[in-house]
C-alpha positions in Angstrom: 0.1 0.2 0.0 1.2 3.6 -1.0 1.7 6.2 1.8 -1.8 7.9 0.7 -3.5 5.0 1.1 -1.7 4.3 4.8 -2.2 7.5 5.7 -5.8 7.8 4.9 -6.9 4.5 6.7 -4.8 6.4 9.8 -7.7 9.2 9.5 -10.1 6.4 9.3 -8.3 5.3 12.4 -8.6 8.3 14.4 -11.9 9.3 13.9 -13.4 6.3 15.2 -10.8 6.4 18.0 -11.9 9.6 19.2 -15.9 9.1 18.5 -15.7 5.6 20.8 -16.1 5.8 24.3 -12.8 5.0 26.6 -12.4 3.7 30.0 -11.0 5.8 32.5 -7.7 5.1 33.1 -3.9 5.4 32.9 -2.8 4.5 29.8 1.3 5.4 30.4 4.0 3.1 30.9 5.1 2.3 34.8 7.7 5.0 34.3 5.0 7.5 33.6 5.8 7.8 29.8 2.7 8.6 27.6 2.0 5.6 25.1 0.0 6.1 21.7 -3.6 3.9 21.5 -2.2 2.2 18.1 1.1 2.3 16.1 2.0 2.1 12.7 3.9 2.6 9.7 5.9 6.6 9.9 4.2 9.2 8.2 5.1 8.9 4.4 6.0 5.1 4.2 4.8 2.9 2.0 4.5 -0.7 3.0 3.8 -3.8 0.6 0.4 -5.5 1.5 0.0 -3.1 4.4 -4.1 -3.7 3.5 -4.0 -7.2 5.1 -2.6 -5.8 8.2 -4.3 -2.6 8.3 -5.9 -0.4 11.1 -7.8 -1.6 14.5 -11.8 -1.5 14.2 -11.7 -1.6 10.2 -11.8 -4.7 8.0 -10.2 -7.2 7.9 -9.6 -6.5 11.3 -6.7 -8.4 11.4 -5.5 -5.8 14.3 -8.8 -6.0 16.5 -12.8 -5.4 16.1 -12.3 -1.8 17.7 -10.3 1.1 17.1 -9.6 1.7 20.9 -8.0 -2.1 21.4 -8.8 -2.7 25.2 -8.5 1.2 26.0 -12.4 0.9 25.2 -12.9 -2.1 26.9 -10.5 -4.8 28.8 -11.6 -8.8 27.5 -14.3 -10.2 29.9 -12.6 -12.4 32.6 -14.8 -15.4 32.3 -13.4 -18.4 35.0 -15.0 -21.6 33.8 -16.1 -23.6 37.0 -18.8 -26.5 38.2 -18.6 -29.4 40.4 -20.6 -31.2 42.5 -24.3 -30.3 42.7 -26.1 -26.8 41.8 -25.2 -25.2 45.6 -22.0 -25.9 45.5 -21.0 -24.2 42.2 -23.4 -21.7 43.1 -20.8 -20.6 46.1 -18.0 -21.0 43.9 -19.5 -18.0 41.2 -20.2 -16.0 44.3 -16.6 -15.9 44.6 -15.6 -15.6 41.6 -17.7 -12.5 40.7 -16.9 -11.3 44.4 -12.9 -11.3 43.5 -13.2 -9.7 40.4 -14.3 -11.9 37.8 -16.8 -10.1 35.1 -18.6 -13.4 33.6 -19.6 -17.1 34.1 -18.6 -19.9 32.5 -20.5 -23.1 33.3 -18.5 -26.3 33.4 -21.0 -29.8 33.1 -20.7 -33.0 34.3 -20.1 -35.9 31.8 -24.3 -37.3 32.6 -25.5 -33.8 32.0 -22.8 -33.6 29.0 -24.2 -36.8 27.4 -27.8 -35.7 28.0 -28.2 -38.5 30.9 -30.1 -38.0 34.4 -28.2 -38.3 37.7 -30.0 -41.2 38.3 -29.5 -43.0 35.3 -27.5 -46.6 36.0 -24.8 -44.9 33.2 -23.8 -42.3 35.3 -23.1 -43.9 38.5 -20.0 -42.5 39.7 -19.6 -39.7 37.3 -22.2 -37.1 39.1 -21.0 -33.9 39.7 -16.9 -34.9 39.6 -16.3 -33.2 35.6 -18.7 -30.2 36.3 -21.8 -29.8 37.9 -25.0 -32.1 37.7 -27.8 -30.3 36.0 -31.0 -32.5 36.0 -33.9 -30.1 35.3 -35.0 -26.2 35.6 -34.7 -26.9 39.2 -31.4 -27.5 39.0 -30.5 -24.3 37.1 -32.5 -22.1 39.1 -30.3 -23.2 42.2 -27.0 -22.7 40.0 -28.0 -19.1 39.9 -29.7 -18.2 43.2 -28.9 -14.9 43.8 -27.0 -14.5 40.9 -29.4 -11.6 38.8 -29.2 -13.4 34.8 -30.3 -10.2 33.6 -27.0 -8.6 34.5 -24.5 -10.9 34.3 -23.1 -12.4 30.9 -23.0 -16.9 31.2 -21.1 -19.1 28.6 -22.5 -22.8 29.0 -19.7 -24.8 27.3 -22.3 -28.0 26.2 -22.9 -29.1 22.9 -24.9 -32.5 22.6 -27.9 -31.6 25.1 -27.2 -27.8 24.6 -30.7 -26.8 23.4 -32.4 -28.3 26.4 -30.2 -27.0 28.6 -30.6 -23.3 27.4 -34.6 -24.0 27.9 -33.8 -24.6 31.3 -31.2 -21.7 31.8 -34.5 -19.5 30.1 -36.8 -21.2 32.4 -34.2 -20.2 35.7 -34.3 -16.6 34.1 -38.1 -16.4 34.4 -38.4 -17.6 37.9 -35.9 -14.6 38.9 -38.6 -12.4 37.2 -35.9 -11.4 34.1 -37.4 -10.2 30.5 -35.6 -13.2 28.4 -34.8 -10.6 25.5 -32.2 -9.1 27.8 -30.4 -12.0 28.5 -26.6 -11.8 27.1 -24.0 -14.6 27.2 -23.0 -17.5 24.9 -23.9 -21.5 24.3 -21.6 -23.3 22.9 -24.0 -25.2 20.6 -21.3 -26.3 18.5 -21.8 -30.2 17.7 -19.4 -30.4 14.2 -16.6 -30.5 16.7 -18.0 -33.2 18.9 -17.6 -35.6 15.7 -14.3 -33.9 14.9 -12.9 -34.3 18.4 -14.6 -33.9 21.7 -16.8 -37.3 21.3 -19.6 -36.2 23.0 -22.7 -36.2 20.8 -26.1 -37.8 21.0 -27.7 -38.3 17.6 -26.9 -38.2 13.9 -25.6 -35.2 12.3 -28.3 -33.5 10.6 -31.1 -33.9 13.2 -28.6 -32.1 15.7 -27.9 -29.6 12.7 -32.3 -29.3 13.0 -32.0 -28.4 16.6 -29.0 -25.7 15.8 -31.2 -24.1 13.6 -34.2 -24.3 15.3 -32.2 -22.2 18.4 -30.4 -19.8 15.9 -34.1 -19.1 14.7 -35.3 -18.7 18.0 -32.5 -16.5 19.5 -32.2 -14.4 16.4 -35.9 -13.2 16.9 -36.4 -13.0 20.7 -33.2 -12.6 22.5 -31.0 -10.4 20.0 -27.9 -10.1 22.3 -27.4 -13.7 23.3 -25.1 -16.1 21.1 -26.4 -19.4 20.7 -23.6 -20.8 19.0 -20.1 -20.5 20.1 -17.8 -22.7 17.6 -15.3 -24.6 19.5 -11.6 -24.8 18.6 -10.3 -25.9 21.8 -11.3 -29.3 22.0 -9.9 -29.9 18.4 -6.8 -28.5 19.5 -6.9 -30.4 23.0 -7.5 -33.7 20.7 -3.9 -32.8 19.3 -4.2 -30.8 16.1 -2.2 -28.1 15.2 -2.8 -24.5 15.5 -3.2 -24.2 11.7 -6.0 -27.2 11.8 -7.3 -25.5 15.0 -8.0 -22.6 13.1 -9.2 -24.2 9.7 -11.5 -27.0 11.2 -12.8 -24.6 13.5 -13.3 -21.5 11.1 -14.8 -24.0 8.4 -17.2 -25.5 11.5 -18.5 -21.4 11.4 -18.7 -21.7 7.7 -21.2 -24.4 8.1 -23.4 -22.6 10.6 -23.3 -19.8 8.8 -24.5 -22.2 5.7 -27.0 -24.1 7.9 -28.5 -20.2 8.5 -29.1 -19.5 5.0 -30.3 -22.9 4.2 -33.1 -21.5 7.0 -33.7 -18.2 5.0 -32.2 -16.3 7.7 -30.7 -13.1 6.9 -26.7 -13.3 7.3 -26.4 -10.0 8.8 -29.1 -10.6 11.0 -27.7 -14.0 12.4 -24.0 -13.9 11.8 -23.4 -11.6 14.8 -24.9 -14.6 17.3 -21.7 -16.7 16.5 -19.0 -16.7 18.8 -15.9 -18.5 18.7 -13.4 -20.6 21.4 -9.8 -20.9 20.9 -7.3 -22.6 22.9 -4.2 -20.7 24.0 -0.9 -22.7 23.8 1.8 -22.3 25.1 4.0 -21.5 21.5 3.4 -17.9 22.1 3.9 -16.0 18.9 2.4 -18.4 17.0 -0.7 -18.0 18.9 -0.8 -14.8 18.8 -0.9 -14.8 15.0 -2.8 -17.3 14.8 -6.1 -14.9 16.8 -5.3 -12.2 13.9 -5.4 -14.9 11.3 -8.9 -16.4 12.6 -10.1 -12.2 12.7 -8.8 -11.9 8.8 -10.0 -15.1 7.4 -13.3 -14.6 8.7 -13.9 -11.1 8.0 -12.8 -12.0 4.3 -15.4 -15.2 4.1 -18.2 -13.7 5.5 -18.0 -10.6 3.1 -16.9 -12.2 -0.1 -18.5 -15.7 -0.1 -21.7 -15.4 2.5 -22.5 -11.8 1.5 -22.3 -10.2 5.0 -22.3 -6.4 4.4 -22.6 -5.1 7.9 -19.1 -5.1 10.4 -21.0 -6.9 12.9 -21.9 -9.8 10.8 -17.9 -9.8 9.7 -16.7 -9.3 12.9 -15.1 -13.0 14.7 -15.5 -12.3 18.3 -14.0 -15.0 20.2 -13.0 -16.1 24.1 -9.9 -18.2 24.6 -9.0 -21.0 27.2 -5.5 -21.5 28.2 -4.3 -25.1 27.0 -5.6 -27.7 29.6 -3.4 -30.3 27.4 -0.1 -28.0 28.4 -0.2 -28.5 32.1 1.7 -31.4 33.7 0.9 -33.4 36.7 5.0 -33.4 37.3 6.1 -29.9 39.1 2.5 -28.4 38.7 3.6 -25.2 40.2 5.1 -24.9 36.4 1.8 -24.8 35.2 1.3 -20.9 36.8 3.8 -19.9 34.6 2.6 -22.1 31.2 -1.1 -20.2 31.9 0.5 -16.8 32.2 1.9 -17.0 29.1 -0.6 -18.4 27.3 -2.9 -16.0 28.7 -0.8 -13.2 27.5 -0.6 -14.5 24.2 -4.4 -14.6 24.0 -4.2 -10.7 25.0 -1.7 -9.7 22.6 -3.9 -11.9 20.1 -7.2 -9.5 21.0 -9.5 -12.0 22.8 -12.7 -10.8 23.7 -12.7 -12.9 27.0 -10.7 -15.2 28.7 -10.5 -18.1 31.1 -7.1 -19.2 33.0 -6.7 -22.9 33.7 -5.4 -23.7 37.7 -2.5 -25.1 38.1 -3.9 -28.5 39.4 -6.5 -29.3 36.8 -4.4 -32.2 35.5 -5.1 -33.8 39.0 -8.7 -33.0 39.8 -11.1 -30.1 39.9 -9.7 -26.3 41.1 -9.1 -25.7 44.9 -10.2 -22.7 45.6 -6.8 -21.3 46.1 -6.0 -22.6 42.5 -9.0 -21.0 41.1 -7.8 -17.5 42.9 -4.2 -18.1 41.4 -5.5 -18.3 38.0 -8.1 -15.6 38.1 -5.6 -13.0 39.6 -3.3 -14.0 36.6 -5.4 -12.0 34.5 -6.1 -9.2 36.9 -2.2 -9.0 37.0 -2.2 -9.1 33.1 -5.1 -6.6 33.0 -3.7 -4.4 36.0 -0.3 -3.9 36.1 1.9 -5.2 32.5 0.5 -2.3 30.5 -0.6 -4.8 27.7 -3.8 -3.0 27.4 -2.8 0.6 26.1 -2.2 -0.2 23.0 -4.1 -1.9 20.4 -2.7 -4.8 18.9 0.9 -4.1 20.4 2.8 -6.4 17.6 1.3 -5.3 14.9 4.0 -4.8 12.1 6.2 -7.4 13.7 8.1 -8.9 10.5 8.3 -12.2 12.6 4.2 -11.8 13.7 3.4 -10.9 10.1 4.9 -13.7 8.6 3.5 -16.2 10.8 0.0 -14.7 10.4 0.3 -15.2 6.7 1.4 -18.8 7.4 -1.2 -19.9 9.0 -3.8 -18.5 7.3 -2.3 -19.9 4.4 -2.3 -23.1 5.5 -5.7 -22.8 6.6 -6.9 -21.7 2.9 -5.5 -24.9 2.0 -7.5 -27.1 4.5 -10.3 -25.5 3.2 -9.6 -26.7 0.1 -9.4 -30.2 1.2 -12.6 -29.9 3.3 -14.4 -28.5 0.0 -13.0 -30.9 -2.3 -14.3 -33.3 -0.1 -18.0 -32.0 -0.5 -17.6 -32.4 -4.1 -17.1 -35.9 -3.8 -20.8 -36.3 -2.7 -21.9 -34.6 -5.7 -22.3 -36.4 -8.6 -20.0 -35.4 -11.6 -17.9 -33.9 -9.2 -20.1 -30.5 -9.2 -20.0 -28.0 -6.4 -22.8 -28.6 -3.5 -25.1 -26.3 -2.8 -23.4 -25.7 0.6 -20.1 -26.8 -0.4 -18.6 -26.7 3.2 -21.1 -28.4 4.9 -21.1 -31.0 2.5 -17.3 -31.2 2.9 -18.0 -31.6 6.8 -20.3 -34.2 6.9 -18.7 -35.9 4.6 -15.2 -35.8 6.9 -16.5 -36.9 9.8 -18.4 -39.8 8.3 -15.5 -41.2 6.5 -13.2 -40.0 9.7 -11.2 -38.0 7.8 -10.9 -35.5 10.5 -9.9 -37.7 13.1 -7.3 -39.1 10.8 -5.5 -35.7 10.3 -5.9 -35.1 14.1 -4.5 -38.1 15.0 -1.5 -37.8 13.1 -0.5 -34.6 14.1 -0.9 -35.8 17.6 1.4 -39.1 16.6 3.9 -36.5 15.6 4.4 -34.6 18.5 4.3 -37.3 20.8 7.3 -38.6 18.8 8.9 -35.2 19.1 8.5 -35.3 22.9 9.9 -39.0 23.0 12.7 -38.2 21.0 13.2 -35.0 23.3 13.2 -32.9 20.0 10.4 -31.1 21.7 10.9 -30.1 25.3 8.4 -30.1 28.2 10.0 -28.9 31.7 9.6 -31.3 34.6 8.3 -34.1 32.5 11.3 -34.6 29.6 13.9 -31.9 31.0 14.8 -30.5 34.2 13.3 -33.3 36.1 14.5 -32.9 39.5 11.8 -30.6 42.0 11.5 -29.9 45.8 7.8 -29.6 45.0 5.7 -31.6 47.6 2.1 -32.8 47.1 -0.9 -30.7 46.4 -3.7 -30.5 48.4 -6.6 -31.1 45.5 -10.4 -31.0 45.6 -12.2 -34.3 45.7 -16.0 -34.3 45.0 -17.7 -37.0 47.9 -19.6 -39.5 46.4 -22.8 -38.3 48.9 -22.9 -35.4 46.2 -24.3 -38.4 43.9 -26.3 -39.7 46.4 -28.1 -36.6 47.3 -28.4 -35.4 44.0 -30.2 -39.3 43.1 -32.8 -38.2 46.3 -33.2 -35.1 45.2 -34.1 -35.8 41.7 -36.6 -39.0 43.1 -38.6 -36.3 45.4 -39.3 -33.9 42.6 -40.3 -36.6 40.0 -42.9 -37.6 42.7 -44.1 -33.9 42.7 -44.6 -33.6 39.4 -47.6 -32.9 36.9 -46.9 -36.3 34.8 -49.4 -35.3 32.3 -48.0 -31.7 31.3 -44.7 -33.3 31.0 -46.3 -36.1 28.6 -47.9 -33.4 26.5 -45.0 -31.2 26.2 -42.8 -34.3 25.2 -45.3 -35.1 22.4 -45.8 -31.7 21.4 -41.7 -31.5 20.6 -41.9 -34.5 18.7 -44.7 -33.5 17.0 -42.4 -30.5 15.9 -39.6 -32.4 15.3 -41.6 -34.8 12.9 -43.0 -31.6 11.2 -39.8 -29.7 10.9 -41.4 -26.4 12.8 -39.3 -24.8 15.4 -39.1 -27.0 18.7 -38.0 -24.5 21.3 -41.5 -23.3 22.4 -42.6 -27.6 23.2 -39.3 -28.0 24.4 -39.9 -24.9 26.9 -43.3 -26.2 27.9 -41.8 -29.7 29.0 -38.8 -27.7 31.2 -41.4 -25.8 32.4 -43.3 -28.5 34.1 -39.8 -30.0 35.2 -39.1 -32.3 32.7 -35.4 -33.5 33.2 -32.6 -33.6 30.7 -32.7 -37.5 30.1 -36.3 -37.4 29.5 -36.2 -35.0 26.7 -33.0 -36.4 25.3 -34.2 -40.2 25.1 -37.4 -38.8 23.9 -35.3 -37.3 20.9 -32.9 -40.4 20.8 -35.8 -42.6 20.4 -37.1 -40.1 17.3 -33.7 -39.8 15.8 -31.8 -42.7 16.7 -28.0 -42.6 18.4 -24.9 -42.0 16.4 -21.8 -44.4 15.8 -18.6 -43.1 15.0 -16.7 -45.0 12.0 -14.4 -47.6 12.8 -11.1 -46.2 11.8 -7.5 -48.1 12.2 
């Protein structure tokens, strides 16, 4: 780009910055020296390819969504928590909020993630152990007791049974007297990544997509601030994908959901702002920063040029980040504090909109209160002490970071083409399908391509660790330590017994006719192809359990079996 074009962009940025609200904070160095809100080429310089870097707050958003960066609004501190029963987790949430957390993120136990009730024989030994047990709307009501849902943003990390769990959340808000149209937060709902990586699915892909489409319609019409879909790369990366694979598979999943919305006749400029993303922040500092910057650029370009989005909000890639659980080690666990801090800093320098920092003891158990506080304080130290909030995209223009950003983008585009090619195989004559990315994703799931690609990447990394080419401190180098054993949080099995007892009492006191009516209406809507959210809400209001709702859908749609791979 020539000098005139660069200066025109600088003027556009300045106008946006001047018009935006800024936080009342000290944006100077520790020594008291003032810093500019953004830095770019020197006046009069021309920079080849600068249009791919640009200025914060304008297309292609490589340098961030907002002209002000974090001067306008810092990232949301959103700590992921859940264990035991709803009452225990409610107390942890109050602790997080009191300590300065800005939002909540719900971790569910395995039975809930799989759409099973706590009294299901397959839930034995798992209730409350990897997250909170939620069986019905009554549990959700307790989970957020004395936490006004109209005033706090809430993220829920669940995909297979996400829609009935969201209905329970809506009913809990109603019981608080909250106008649900005011709700703000994020539901994961991303079923593609379950087939690709995490493996917590309930039904075959097509009926899952039917439910997701219903949810997108419902939120687009009635809960405009709520984001019903958080497209998740986190679990893809944790399964062993490379940074480029995480980015490409995640954005491809996002494109698939855009195609789903378009296939429903929804306006892309209306529903696309309801999509958000969830990425892993791994320990390779610069690669992660480049990944986040490339993600914004790719998404904006595809949304504009491929899917016809005309508004900036529809082109924005908003994302939450969680530091890499897979990078944490059981050996020398206090090293995990350092890893988490580095990963969190990469997320911030990459422009994350919200952030969860893992606790040092998460390889051993659910976080203790002390470990959870250290994780929270890690973000607060970054936000309050380091000066990283002072300048938008402070590494923009770095030769290394820009080269990495370009490389990851190019690698992702190659993967997109591979996905589209798989879709073409489903059409006679190899023609382009109507919804090419969706067709490619479904074919890649069915033939095990995604799983195989991730497994190969994980194998290469494991071999590098075993050979010593990649180092992990405390594991394959610097193994001596004076660290003693940690005190870790253990969830009592009494929690499961009590949860099952309470569930039994609730079932005994329900109006079974109302539940049957709601479930029958839900299945009737599924058969007619009409929106299922309202009848599902009716069943939830009558205290139908998660297992009852999901079992009714399993009976109607069947269950999914993954293809064998060798």
